[in-house]
C-alpha positions in Angstrom: -64.2 -192.4 86.9 -63.4 -189.7 89.5 -64.5 -189.8 93.1 -67.6 -187.7 92.7 -68.9 -189.9 89.9 -68.2 -193.0 92.1 -70.0 -191.5 95.0 -73.0 -190.3 93.0 -73.4 -193.6 91.2 -73.3 -195.6 94.5 -76.2 -193.6 96.1 -79.4 -195.5 95.7 -82.2 -193.8 93.7 -85.4 -192.9 95.3 -87.4 -196.1 96.2 -84.4 -198.4 95.9 -83.0 -200.3 98.9 -79.5 -199.6 100.0 -77.2 -202.3 101.3 -78.1 -202.8 105.0 -74.6 -202.3 106.2 -74.0 -199.2 104.1 -74.7 -195.6 105.2 -75.2 -192.5 103.2 -74.0 -189.0 104.2 -75.2 -185.8 102.6 -72.9 -182.8 102.3 -72.7 -179.6 100.3 -71.1 -180.5 97.1 -69.6 -181.1 94.6 -66.3 -182.7 95.7 -63.7 -180.3 97.0 -65.8 -178.2 99.3 -64.9 -177.4 102.9 -68.0 -179.4 103.9 -66.4 -182.5 102.3 -63.3 -181.8 104.3 -65.4 -181.8 107.5 -67.1 -185.1 106.5 -63.6 -186.6 105.9 -63.0 -186.1 109.7 -65.8 -188.6 110.6 -64.3 -192.0 111.1 -67.7 -193.9 110.7 -68.3 -192.2 107.4 -65.3 -193.6 105.7 -66.0 -196.2 103.1 -69.7 -195.3 102.9 -71.7 -193.3 100.3 -71.2 -189.5 100.3 -74.2 -187.7 98.7 -73.4 -184.3 97.3 -76.3 -181.8 97.5 -76.8 -178.2 96.6 -77.8 -176.5 99.8 -78.4 -177.0 103.5 -82.1 -177.5 103.2 -81.6 -180.4 100.7 -79.0 -182.0 103.0 -81.4 -181.9 106.0 -84.4 -183.0 103.9 -82.3 -186.0 102.9 -82.0 -187.0 106.6 -85.6 -186.3 107.5 -87.0 -188.2 104.5 -84.5 -191.1 104.9 -82.3 -190.7 101.8 -79.3 -190.2 104.1 -78.4 -191.3 107.5 -76.7 -188.0 108.4 -75.7 -184.7 106.9 -72.7 -182.5 107.4 -73.6 -178.8 107.5 -71.8 -175.5 108.3 -73.2 -173.8 111.3 -70.7 -171.1 112.4 -67.7 -169.2 111.1 -65.1 -167.5 113.3 -65.2 -164.4 111.0 -68.9 -164.1 110.0 -70.6 -165.8 113.0 -73.5 -168.1 112.7 -74.7 -169.4 109.4 -78.3 -168.1 109.3 -79.7 -170.5 106.7 -78.5 -173.5 108.9 -79.8 -172.0 112.1 -83.2 -171.3 110.6 -83.4 -174.7 109.0 -82.7 -176.4 112.4 -85.4 -174.2 114.0 -88.1 -175.2 111.5 -87.4 -178.8 110.5 -88.4 -181.3 113.3 -86.8 -184.6 113.9 -83.2 -183.7 113.8 -80.3 -184.1 116.2 -76.7 -182.9 116.2 -74.4 -185.8 117.0 -70.9 -184.2 116.5 -69.0 -181.1 115.5 -65.9 -180.6 113.4 -63.6 -177.7 112.7 -62.1 -176.9 109.3 -59.5 -174.2 108.8 -60.6 -171.9 106.0 -58.2 -170.9 103.2 -59.1 -169.7 99.8 -57.5 -169.5 96.4 -58.5 -167.7 93.2 -58.8 -169.9 90.1 -59.5 -169.4 86.5 -59.8 -171.3 83.3 -56.5 -172.8 82.0 -54.6 -170.0 80.4 -56.2 -167.2 82.5 -53.9 -164.6 84.2 -54.7 -162.3 87.1 -54.7 -159.4 84.6 -57.6 -161.0 82.8 -59.9 -160.9 85.8 -62.7 -158.3 86.0 -65.6 -160.5 87.3 -65.3 -162.9 90.2 -67.7 -165.7 91.2 -67.9 -166.7 94.9 -70.2 -167.9 97.6 -71.3 -164.7 99.5 -69.7 -165.9 102.8 -66.4 -166.7 101.0 -66.5 -163.4 99.1 -66.9 -161.5 102.4 -63.9 -163.3 103.9 -61.7 -162.3 100.9 -63.1 -158.8 100.3 -60.0 -156.9 101.5 -57.7 -158.9 99.2 -60.1 -158.7 96.3 -60.5 -154.9 96.8 -56.8 -154.2 97.0 -55.8 -156.6 94.2 -58.7 -156.2 91.8 -60.3 -152.9 92.8 -62.6 -152.7 89.7 -63.9 -156.3 89.9 -67.6 -157.3 90.0 -69.0 -160.1 92.1 -71.3 -162.9 90.9 -72.8 -164.9 93.9 -72.6 -168.7 93.7 -74.3 -171.5 95.5 -71.0 -172.9 96.7 -67.3 -172.1 96.1 -66.8 -175.3 94.1 -69.9 -174.5 92.0 -68.5 -171.1 91.3 -65.3 -172.7 90.0 -66.9 -175.4 88.0 -69.0 -172.8 86.2 -65.8 -171.5 84.7 -65.1 -174.8 83.1 -68.6 -175.8 81.9 -69.4 -172.4 80.5 -72.3 -171.6 82.7 -70.5 -168.7 84.5 -69.9 -165.3 83.1 -67.0 -164.8 85.6 -63.4 -164.7 84.7 -62.3 -166.2 88.0 -63.7 -167.9 91.1 -62.9 -168.0 94.8 -62.6 -171.6 95.9 -61.2 -174.0 98.5 -57.8 -175.4 97.7 -59.2 -178.9 97.3 -60.9 -178.0 94.1 -57.7 -178.4 92.1 -57.5 -182.0 93.2 -60.5 -182.8 91.1 -60.3 -180.4 88.1 -57.8 -178.6 86.0 -57.7 -174.9 86.9 -55.2 -172.0 86.6 -54.4 -171.0 90.1 -54.2 -167.2 90.0 -53.5 -166.6 93.7 -53.3 -168.5 97.0 -54.0 -167.5 100.5 -56.4 -164.8 99.6 -58.5 -164.9 102.8 -58.4 -161.8 104.9 -58.0 -163.7 108.2 -55.4 -166.5 108.1 -56.8 -168.0 111.3 -60.4 -168.3 110.0 -62.2 -171.5 111.0 -65.6 -172.9 110.1 -67.5 -175.1 112.5 -69.6 -177.9 111.0 -72.1 -180.2 112.7 -73.1 -183.8 111.8 -76.9 -184.0 111.9 -78.9 -187.3 112.1 -82.5 -188.1 112.8 -83.5 -187.9 116.4 -81.5 -190.3 118.4 -80.2 -190.4 122.0 -77.2 -188.1 122.5 -73.7 -189.6 122.7 -72.6 -190.4 126.2 -71.0 -187.5 128.1 -67.2 -187.2 127.8 -66.6 -184.2 130.1 -65.8 -182.1 127.0 -69.3 -181.6 125.7 -71.5 -179.0 124.2 -75.3 -178.7 124.2 -77.1 -176.8 121.4 -80.6 -175.3 121.8 -83.0 -172.9 120.2 -85.2 -171.0 122.6 -88.0 -168.5 122.1 -88.8 -165.8 124.6 -92.4 -165.9 126.0 -93.1 -162.3 125.2 -91.5 -158.9 124.7 -91.0 -157.3 128.1 -88.1 -155.7 130.0 -85.7 -158.3 131.3 -87.1 -161.2 129.2 -83.7 -162.0 127.7 -82.0 -161.7 131.2 -84.6 -164.2 132.6 -83.6 -166.7 129.9 -79.9 -166.2 130.5 -80.3 -166.6 134.3 -81.4 -170.2 133.6 -77.8 -170.9 132.7 -76.0 -168.4 134.9 -77.6 -169.5 138.2 -76.4 -173.1 137.4 -72.8 -172.2 136.4 -73.2 -173.0 132.7 -71.1 -171.0 130.2 -72.5 -170.1 126.8 -70.2 -170.3 123.9 -72.8 -169.0 121.4 -75.8 -166.8 121.7 -77.3 -165.6 118.4 -80.7 -164.1 117.7 -82.8 -165.0 114.6 -86.2 -163.6 113.7 -89.1 -166.0 114.2 -90.6 -164.6 111.0 -94.3 -164.5 111.9 -94.2 -160.8 113.0 -91.8 -157.9 113.4 -89.9 -157.9 116.7 -90.2 -161.7 117.5 -86.9 -163.5 117.9 -85.6 -166.9 118.7 -82.1 -167.5 120.3 -79.6 -170.1 119.1 -77.5 -171.2 122.0 -74.5 -173.4 122.6 -73.9 -174.2 126.2 -70.9 -175.9 127.8 -71.9 -179.3 129.1 -74.1 -182.4 128.5 -77.8 -183.0 129.0 -76.9 -185.8 131.4 -75.1 -183.3 133.6 -77.3 -182.4 136.6 -76.7 -178.7 136.1 -77.6 -178.8 132.4 -80.7 -180.9 133.0 -81.9 -178.5 135.7 -81.3 -175.6 133.3 -83.4 -177.3 130.6 -86.2 -177.8 133.1 -86.1 -174.1 133.9 -86.1 -173.2 130.2 -89.1 -175.5 129.7 -91.1 -173.7 132.4 -90.0 -170.3 131.0 -90.2 -170.5 127.2 -93.1 -171.4 124.9 -90.7 -173.3 122.7 -87.4 -175.0 123.4 -85.8 -177.0 120.7 -83.1 -179.4 121.9 -80.6 -179.9 119.1 -78.3 -182.3 120.9 -75.4 -182.8 123.3 -72.2 -184.0 121.7 -68.4 -183.9 122.1 -66.7 -180.6 121.5 -64.5 -180.5 118.5 -61.6 -179.1 120.5 -62.0 -181.7 123.2 -61.6 -179.0 125.9 -62.7 -180.2 129.3 -65.7 -178.1 130.6 -64.7 -176.4 133.8 -67.3 -175.2 136.4 -67.3 -174.2 140.1 -67.6 -177.1 142.6 -70.9 -175.8 143.9 -72.5 -176.8 140.5 -71.2 -180.4 140.5 -73.6 -183.3 139.9 -73.2 -184.3 143.6 -74.5 -181.0 144.8 -77.6 -181.2 142.7 -78.3 -184.8 143.8 -77.7 -183.9 147.5 -80.1 -181.0 147.2 -82.9 -183.1 145.7 -82.3 -185.8 148.4 -82.6 -183.0 151.1 -85.9 -181.8 149.6 -87.3 -185.3 149.5 -86.3 -185.7 153.1 -88.2 -182.5 154.1 -91.3 -183.7 152.3 -91.2 -187.1 154.0 -90.8 -185.5 157.5 -87.1 -185.7 158.1 -85.4 -183.0 160.2 -83.5 -181.5 157.2 -80.6 -180.2 159.3 
């Protein structure tokens, strides 16, 4: 029995009770995906059930509905930017909290059925994001090829073996060959050798991990209305408190044309005085602020900021104001 079969058979069916000391983690399957590689970086997930799912929505539904304790999902790629399906799901599914992030270098291979050669390939199956990241190589090497979109890179490859795919070859992660027998037609076909995908581990709403000094806070914020300077007013909530933004992406709200929400990653932790003050400002400014979580940065880089934005400065300012209110001189 291979690993995927073991994992799948160990996951309790709906309505069954899991062992109290066992946890379940959902990830985009089947075995061999980059998402599985990200989950392998989570120490507390080792030795527990890993539940392969077909898409981000299913992974997050597993968490919300209690089938899984947490889900690993891709949220950003260094080449293509934010993963819109993930961002939209986090914006619309309540009760979720990001508790960690993990980085996975992205490398691709081209595989075919045993006996296939590169000269046999005219149709390539691939997940759309992976296809975009290999497009230069595919265009130069297979200029007349056609593309069949797939739900995942592993699914595109497995379709070759089980006969459900009309493709001759598939773009896949190198880990796919650890679980199945393929002809490897080419390696290192990604257009950017330094490509990295960022994954986040999402649980039900829980207190954020304690601050480490190398933390990130993720938010989704809607603008109150469409007027000149509205975006600047939102950004000033961070700039005036010395908070750097590592991600700012817009996504349509979807209820009418021209309405957008902003996905934000800010350096720092909700327990930092400057971050807490910024969140209070956002709360007063925005009709909807979704706090996705504060968690350690994957690169463990210490967050740097000017001394005038230290916790002590914010605490002293509040104490000064309290003194003024109580009648102290304030000088």
